C-alpha positions in Angstrom: -30.8 -9.6 -25.2 -28.1 -9.6 -22.4 -24.8 -11.4 -23.0 -24.1 -14.0 -20.3 -20.4 -14.9 -19.8 -20.1 -18.6 -19.4 -17.6 -20.4 -17.1 -16.7 -23.0 -19.7 -13.6 -24.3 -21.5 -15.5 -24.4 -24.8 -18.1 -21.6 -24.6 -17.3 -17.9 -24.0 -20.8 -16.4 -23.8 -24.5 -16.9 -24.6 -27.4 -14.6 -25.5 -31.0 -15.6 -25.8 -34.0 -13.9 -27.4 -37.1 -15.4 -25.7 -39.6 -14.0 -28.2 -37.7 -15.6 -31.1 -36.4 -18.7 -29.2 -33.0 -17.8 -30.6 -29.8 -18.8 -28.8 -26.5 -17.3 -29.8 -23.3 -18.9 -28.6 -19.8 -17.5 -28.8 -17.0 -20.1 -28.6 -13.5 -19.4 -27.3 -12.3 -19.8 -30.8 -14.2 -16.5 -31.6 -16.8 -18.3 -33.7 -20.4 -17.3 -33.1 -23.4 -19.4 -34.0 -27.2 -18.8 -33.7 -29.5 -21.7 -33.0 -33.2 -21.3 -33.9 -36.2 -22.8 -32.1 -34.4 -23.3 -28.8 -36.8 -23.5 -25.9 -36.2 -21.2 -22.9 -35.9 -24.2 -20.7 -33.0 -25.5 -22.8 -31.2 -22.2 -22.4 -31.8 -22.1 -18.7 -30.5 -25.7 -18.4 -27.4 -24.7 -20.3 -26.7 -21.8 -17.9 -27.1 -24.2 -14.9 -25.2 -27.1 -16.4 -22.0 -28.2 -14.6 -20.3 -28.7 -17.9 -21.7 -26.3 -20.5 -19.7 -27.9 -23.3 -21.1 -31.3 -22.5 -24.6 -29.9 -22.3 -24.2 -28.2 -25.6 -23.0 -31.4 -27.3 -25.8 -33.5 -25.8 -28.8 -31.1 -26.1 -28.1 -28.3 -28.6 -25.5 -29.3 -31.3 -27.1 -31.0 -34.3 -30.6 -30.7 -32.7 -31.5 -27.1 -33.8 -31.1 -25.3 -37.1 -28.0 -23.1 -36.8 -26.2 -20.4 -38.7 -22.6 -19.3 -38.4 -22.6 -15.6 -37.7 -18.8 -15.2 -37.3 -16.1 -17.7 -38.2 -13.3 -18.7 -35.7 -10.5 -16.2 -35.5 -7.3 -17.4 -37.1 -4.6 -18.4 -34.6 -1.5 -16.2 -34.8 1.6 -17.8 -36.3 4.9 -17.0 -34.9 
């Protein structure tokens, strides 16, 4: 499952396992979530979307079962 870097203000990278219909998204915060049952077409549309963050909010978030794999990294305090 190759990691695809995304040109997005919200999303850092995506990986997709076609045989499992499993989408893994890494956010700039460092958090990683896996979304189950995501059709390959939805993944391809995400990659092609002009705004990946807007596409995520409209077509993926709250539409597929998800699991947090890694929490956001704490911001350094100075």
